[in-house]
N, C-alpha and C positions, 0 to 999 in steps of 0.2 A: 504494500500500500504506500503510495507516494505521500509526501507531506501535503500536497495540494488536495489529494483525496481525503486525507485525515481532516484537513481544515473544512472541507465541504461537509463531511458527515458530522463533524462537531457542531457546525452551525445548524444542520438539519435537526440534531438532537434538541437544541434550544428552541428551534422553530416548531418542533413537534409539541413542545409544552404550550406554545402559543395556540396551536391548532386544537390541542386538548381543551384549552379554555374556550376557544371558539365553539367547539362542539358542545360544551356545557351550556353556553348561551343558547345554542340552537335547539337543544333537547329539553332544557330544564323547564321552560315555561309552558310548553305544549300541553302536558297533562292537566294543567289547571287554568287554561284559558277560559273555560266556563265559569270557574270560581272568580276570576277577575271580572268577567262580565256581570256576574251577580253582585259582586262587591260594589261596582259602580252603577248598578241598576241599568244595564244596557242589554240589548237583544243579542242573541248568539251571532246573527249575521253581522252585527257591528264589530265583532272580533276581527273581521277581515279588514277593518280600518287600520288595525295594528300592522298587519302585513303590508297593506297598501302604502301606509305612511312611511314605514321603514324602508320598503323597497324603493319608493320614490326618492327618498333622500340618498339611499345607497347608489342609485343610478346617477345622481349628481356628483357624489363624492368619488366614485371609483375612477372615472377618467381623469379628474383633477389630481387625485393622489397618485395615480399611476404615472401620469406625466411628470409630476414633481419628483417622484421617485427616480425616474430616469435622469432628471436634471440635478437634483441635490442629494440623492442617496435614498435607496429603498428602506434602509434601516431607520433613517430619521422619520420618514413618513409613517412607517410601521409604529414607531413609538408614539407619534402624535395621535394617530388613530386609536391606539390603546388607551391613551389618557382621556380622549373624548368619550370613548366607550365606558370607561370606569366612572366618569362623572355622570353620564347619562344613567348608568345602572343604579347609582345611588339616588338619582332623581326619581326613579320608579318607586323607591321605598317611601319617599316623602310626598309623592304627588297627591294633592288633596282632592282633585276632581278628575273625571275622565279626560277632559281636554288636556290638563297638565300631564297626565299619564301618557297620552297619545304623543305629546311633544317629546317627552323623555324617551319613549320607546323608539320614535323615529331617529333621534340622535344616537341611540345605542346601535343603530344600523351601521355605524362607522366600521364595525368589525368585519364587514364583508370585503373590505380592501385587503385584509390580512393575507389571504391565500395568494392572490395574484402578485402582491409585493414579495411574498416569500419565494414564489416560483421564479420571479425575475431575479431575486437575489442569488438563488442557487444557480440559475443559468449563467449569470455574470461570472461566478466563480468557476464554473465547470467548463465554459466554452473554450478555454485554452488547453484542456486535457483531451484524453481519448474518449470518443463516443459521448459527447456532451448531451445529445438528445436522450440517449438511454439513461445516463446518469440523472438527468432532470426528471425523466419519467419515473424512475425508481424513487427519487426523492419525493415526487408528487404523491406516489402511492403510500409512502410512509406518512407523509403529512396528512393525507386524507384519512388514513387508517387511525391516526391519532385523533383527528377531528371526530370520527365516528365513535371511537371509544369514549371520548368526552361526551358525545351526544347520548350514548347509552348511560353513562354515569349520571349525566344531567337529568335525563328523562326518568330514570329509576329514582334518583334522589328527589326530584321535584314531585313526582307522584306520591312518594312515601311521606314526604314532609308536609304536603298540603293536607293530608288526612290527619295530621297530628298537631300542627302549629298554626298560629295566626298568619294571615297572608303577608303582612309587612315583614315578619320574621323570615318567612320563606324567601321573599324578594331580596333580602339582604345578602344571602349566600353568594349569588353570582357576582354581586358588586365587589365583594371581598376577593373573589377569584380573579376578576379582571385587574384589580389593583396589583395583585401578585404577578400577574402576567406582564404588566407594564414594567415592573421592577426587573423581571427576567430579561426582557428585551433590552433595557438600559444597561444591564450588567454583562450579558453574555452574547449578544448578537453584535457582530461587527460587519461593516460594509466595506466594499472596495472604494477607494477615493473616487468621488464623482467629479467629472469635468464641469466646471461652472459655465453655464451658458450665458453669453452676452446678449443673445436675442431676447427681447422682453417676453414674459409669459403671455400666452394667448388668452387674455381676459375677455376679448370680444367673443372668441369662440366659446369660452366657458359660459358667458352670459347667454348667448344664443341657444346653446344646447340645453342650458338650465331652464330657460323660458319654454322651450319646446316640450321638455319632459314634464315641467310643472303644468303646462296647459293640457297636455294629453292625459296625464294621470288625474289631474284635478277635474277635468271634464268627465272622465270615467267615474270618478267618485261621486260627482253630482248626479250622474245618471242613476245611481242607486236610490237617490232621494226621489227623483221623478224622471222616468225615461222619456217623457215628452217635453222636458225643460229645454227651451231653445238655447239658453246660455250654456248648458252642458255640451250640446252638439257643436256650438260655436267654439268652445274651448278645445274640443277634440280636433276640429278642423284646423284651428290655429296652430295647435301642436304639430300636426302633420305638415302644415304649410311652412313652418319655421325651419324644417329640415333643409329646405332648398337654399335659403340664404346662408345657413350654417355651412353646408357643404361647399358652396361657392367661396365663402370666406376661407375655409380651411385649405382649399386648393391653392389659394394665393399666398397664404401665410408661410414665412420661411421656416417656422418651427411650430406646426399646428398642434393644438391640443389632441386632436384625433386625426391621424392621416387617413382621410376617407379613401385614399387609393388602396388601402388595405382591403376594403370591401370588394375590390376588383381582383385581388390576388387569388388565383385558383387554389392556393394552399391555405388561405385564411378564411375566405367567405363561407366555405362549408362549415368551418368551426363555429363561426358567429351565428349562422343560421341554426345549426344544431343546438347551440347554447340558448338562443332565444326560445325555441320550441320546448326545449328541456326545462327551462325556467318555469314554464306554466305549471308543470307538475311538481318539481322539486321545491319550489318556493311558494307557488300560489295555492297548492292543495293542502298544505299542512294544517292550517287552522280548521278548514271544513272536516278533515278526517278526525281531528280531535273532538270537535263538537258533535260529529255524528256518533262517535263511540260513547260520548257522555249522555246523549239523548235517551230519555226513558221510553222504551217501546210500549210500556203499558199505558202511557199517557197519550202518545201520538201515533203508535202503530209501526214505528221504524226506529232504528238505532240499536245500541247494545246495552245502554244503561250501566256502563262501567263506572267504577270508582276512579279516583285520581291515580292510584297505584296500578290498577288493572289497565288503565289507559297507557300508563308509562311502559308497561310490558309490551304492548303493541308497538310503541315507538322504539323500545329497546330492540325488539326483534328486527324491525326495519333498519335501524342504523347499524346493527351488527352485520347484516347482509351488505350494507353500504361499504363497510370496512373490508369485507371479504371481496366484494367487487373491485374496490380500489387496488387491493393487493394482487388480484388475479389479472388485472388489465395488462401489465407489461408482459406477463407470460403468454397470454392469449394473443397479444399483438405480435410477439416474436414468432409464435407458432403459425399464424395466418398472415395478417397485415393489419395496420392500424385502421384502414378503411372498413374491413369486414368486422373487426372487433367493435368499433364504434357503432356500426349499423346494427350488429347483434345486440349490443348493450341497450341502444335506444328502443329496439324492438321489444326487449324484455320489459322496459318501462311501460310501453303501450299495452303489452299483454297483461301485465299486472293490473292496470286500471280497467282494462276491458273486462276482466274477470269479475269486477265489482258489480257489473250489471246483473248477472244471474246469481252471484254468490256474495251476499252482504248481510245475511240474517243471523250469523253466529260469530262468536269470537274467533273460532278456528279458521273460518272462511276469510275473515278480514286479515288475520295474521298471514295466511297463505298468500293472499293477493299482495300484501305489502312486502313480503320476502322476495317474491318474483320481481316486483318493481325495484326493490332495493338493490338487488344484484346489478341490474343495469345502471341504476343511478350512481352507485359507487364508482363503477368504471368510468362513467362520464365525468363525474366531479374531478377525478384524478387526471383523466386523459385530455380534457379540453384545454386547460391552461398550459399543460406540457406540450401539446401539439402546436398551440399558438406560439409558444416561445421558440420552438424548433423552427418554425416557418418564418418568423419575423426577422427583420434586420437587427443586427446586434444592438444598435442604439435605441431600439424601440421595443425591446422585450417586455418592459413594464407596461407600455401602452397596449401591446397586443394581448398580454395575459389579462390586463385590466378590462379590455374590451370584451373578452369572453364573459367576465363577471357582469359588466355593464349590460350587455345584451341579454344575458340570462336574467338579470334583475329586472330589466324592462319587461321581458316576457312574463316574469312572475308578478310584477305590479299590475300589468294589464289583466292577467288572469285573475288576480285577487279581486280587482274591481268588478270584473264580470261575474265571478263566483258570488261576491257579496250581493250583487243585484239579483242573481238567480235565486239565492237562498231566501231573499225577502219576499219573493212572489209566492203568494198562497201560504205564507208561514203561519203556524199555529202558536199562539202565546209567545214564549221566548225561544222556541226551537225553530231552526231553519226548515224550509219545506223539503219534502222528499224529492220533488221534481228538481229542486236546486242541486241536491246532492247528485242526482243522475247527470245533470249538466256538468258538474265537476268531473265525474268519471269519464264521460264521453269526450270532453275537451282535452283532458290529459291523454287519453288513449289515442285520439285522432292526431294530436300534435306530435306525439312520439312516432307514430307510423309514418307521418309525412316526412319527418327528419330522417328516418331510416331509408325511405324510398329515395330521398335526395342523395344521401351518401352512396347508395348502391348504383343509382342510374344517372345522376347528374354530374358528380365529381369527375373531372377529366382523368383518364388513365395517365399514369406517370407523374401525378402530382406528388412531389417529394414527401411532404409531411404525412401523406396517407399511404405510403408504401412501407414495406418491411424495413426496419432499421436496427 
């Protein structure tokens, strides 16, 4: 083992702790989202506001933090995002109203930049050695496995604690964990020296894409309140329309926030497309799955009526298979090709959600569906940023890996808004409607199968990032 390799895997060890904390955040709250809704006296469908608000802010932060990581250092931006996440996590503990809780929850979404910054950091250190793409893919598998282990610990811990402790006490645990995470980054993660850019940061580009995303997701959120609201449709149209001046500006800028030419790169656009479609299920569907499990079938005729801990076991089984899928991805890609492995993984996601249509009446059926979807999801979480890093120019690895998360986040935010609207239609009391849950499962399945078809039949042959490596 060379000194360089030792250095890489030493950093991966520290970053694995960061992802363990990220996993705790992603798994911990899900078993008691219904308890949060009851505490603030809001409808189950309103829980999707949490996902939508957090994903919207994440979609704004990821491109900015990824670009700044390439310019001033990935470790520095990783530390800043950890501090923001820690402060927001403490904000959840003391939030007096649903509105304040929603703001703190959105700010906590800063943690979504961790994985793309970590992958970019690993790629920067490994690209001078042998087989940097393989090294980055292995590191991504380790990081995602740590993330999913954290999600299991978080889900089981959150589910167990909510049945025994007051809500505010339960909310304090992840805040302490993120604080420790920030200390670990500050002490043990070191970055390669970053070249200071003399070209001004692309504030105009950041402003335009922020306005576009705010208008789009804001409009979708307003549609939940009233699908016939003209203002909502106007916001959606404005968000889509703003993409054009943003793209024009980025093409002219010497150092754009997002190099839109990447979306024409045959090695990158399939990654972004797959990430967006995948985000609909891996990000948009988590709250509906939790509230479906907690819904009392004796009261409304559907759901599982599980306790917080029983719900956490479903989530634990799901994230365990995510970890397995992440670790199996490099082996499967080497045995076949990244293209076939990615297509197979996203097809598994589609199959898992498609199975919800006939099989959703028992605890065992739901776990089986989630295990199938989890295997594919884990492979995709590890593969997408690593594939983007391998295909991107050396100076833009942070931007490329960040874009996979940004596009995935936008897909999740859009899906979250749509799912919230669907769950409100025909809802009974505080429970989401059954037709809304069917909509969730259908959208997740169809989006995954569309991504698989594109990877198999649209990606040009000979595209480097999708061939065996």
